N, C-alpha and C positions, 0 to 999 in steps of 0.2 A: 089497214092489214088487214087481210081476208085470211081467217086461219080453217082450213077444211077438215074434214074426218076421217083423212087417210087411213090412220092409224087402225080404227074400227073396219074399215075397207080391206087393210091388211088382214086384220084376223079374221075375218069373217072368208078371204079367199083360201086361208092357212086350214081353218076348219073344213071348211067345202072339199079342199083336198084331200086332208085327211080322211075324211067320211068315205071319200069317192075309193080312195086305197083300199080301207077295210073292206068295203064291198067288193072291192075286185082281188083282193088278197095281194096286193102288193104295196111297196111302201113309196110313199110320195116325194116326188123330186123338190129339193127346195126352190130351183128355179119357177117351178110351177104355179106353186104359192105367191110371187110375187110380179107376175108377168104383166098383170094389170093396172100394177101400182102407177099412180100419175109421179111426176118430177117434182121436185122442190128446188127451188132458187134461193141461193143464200148470197145477202151480200156483206161484202167485211168491210169495215169503216178503214178509213186512211189510218188512222190512230192503230186500229188493232194490226195492220199491214207493216206499220212502221214498228210496232214491239215486237212482231214477230221477226222483222229484218234484225232487228237490235239484238235479239234472243239469240238468233242462227248464227249473226256476225260476232258476236260475243262482245258488242258493245259497252260500254262502261257507261254511256248516256243514262241509259233506264236500269236501275238497278231491281230485276225482277225478284231477284231472292230478296233484298229488303223490303221490297214493297209486301210480298207473301209474310215475312216474319211479322211485318207489322199491322198486316190485315188480322193475322191468327194471334197476336196479341191484344188486339183491340185497341191498337195505338193509332192505326192508319185514319188519317185525318182527310177529309172530303167536302166537297162543296153540294149540299141537296138542290139549291139553287141550278150550278151549273148542271147538274145532272138534270133536274127538269127541264131546264131551256134545252139540253139537247136531245131529250125525247120528244120534247114539243116541236123543235127542229125536222127530226126525224120524220116525225109525222105528218107534218106540212111538205116534206120533199116528197113523201109516198103518194099524197093528195093529188100530187101535181100532175 
């Protein structure tokens, strides 16, 4: 997975735009500061899609509120091995 420094690029563009506006005596336009920003691709897992569908459909298959409560209470159980294996599988898929 490659993480690029887009945020610093954005901040530099905003600063440059602000400096130019001050020298010209005008206020910067918000769209000018992000004109050259590169796009970012986001992939949502099938599990996340199913959870979103279940939440929007009001499905009782996944009780989101119960999961939130268990996480906040510290009683939510999970398998670190399963999470680690999922991360390894995701990295392997990205490498293909």
